[in-house]
N, C-alpha and C positions, 0 to 999 in steps of 0.2 A: 815848681816852688810850693812849699807847704804853706798854708794859712795859719797865722798866729792869731792869739786871742785878740790882740790890738787891731789887726787887719779885720777881723770878723766884726769887731765892734764899729770900725770906720764903715764898713759895708752896710751894717744895720742902721747906722746914723744917716747915710744917704737914703735908704729906703724909708725910714721913718724919722724924718727931721724934727717932729714934734716931741720926741722923747729926749731926754737930756742924756748926755754921754755917761755920767755916773750911774744913771737909772739902768741903762743898757748893760753897763759893766756889771752891776749887781745882779740883773736878770741871769747873764752868762755865768757868773760866779755860783748862783744858786743852782742852775741847771747842772753844772759840772759836780758840784758838791753832792746833789741828790744822786747822780749817777754813781759816784764814788761810794756813798753810803749804802746804796742798793747792792752794789757788786760785794761790798764788804760783808754783807748779810747773806751772801751767796744766792741773791735773787736775780733773775734775768732783767735787763732793761731793753725794751722795744721802743724804737722811734720809728713810727710808721713812715714808710717812703724812704728810709735811710737805712736802717738795719737793726741787728740785736747784738747786745753784749751779753756774754755768759762768762761764769768763772769756770775753770778747768784745773783739775789737779794733775800736775806732772809728777809722776813717780819718781822715787830716788833711783839714782842710777850710777854706774861708774863709766866714765868717759875718758877720753885721751886728751891731753894737751897737745894739740897740733904742732906745737914748736919743739917741744922736747919728747914727745911720745910716752911721757909719764902718765900712769893712771890717776885719775882724779875722781874723788867721790862727790856727787852732786846730791844735795839733799832734796827731799820731797818739797814741792813749793806750789802755789797757786799761781795761774796765769789767767789772762782773759782772752776769749775768743770773740771775734767780731765776725758776724755774717751780714753781707749786705742784702738789702731787700731786692725783690724782682724788679721793682720799679727803677731803682738805682742802677741795676745791672743792665736794664733795657736802655736807660739814658745814656750810660757809659759806652754801650756798643751800638749806638744809633739805631736801635730796634724799633719797630712801631708796634703798638699793643694791638 
């Protein structure tokens, strides 16, 4: 199951009961907004212990519609690449440091 923003806020509320829910919501919104703004400016975002976000340019190409076999032109576009940190990789794979 994926965690959604409301679940993240509930978890933070359990860990930090002195914070108001609206303040936690605003903090999460600010962090997400700043990540988006940085990526929009083609800057990388590094969250230590979690991973890095970088933009990537996907070249224009001609692909096939799998249903009809018809050729489809796909324009150039920007995508986001995420790479997990070594710490997160080790935690996910139960490796000790």
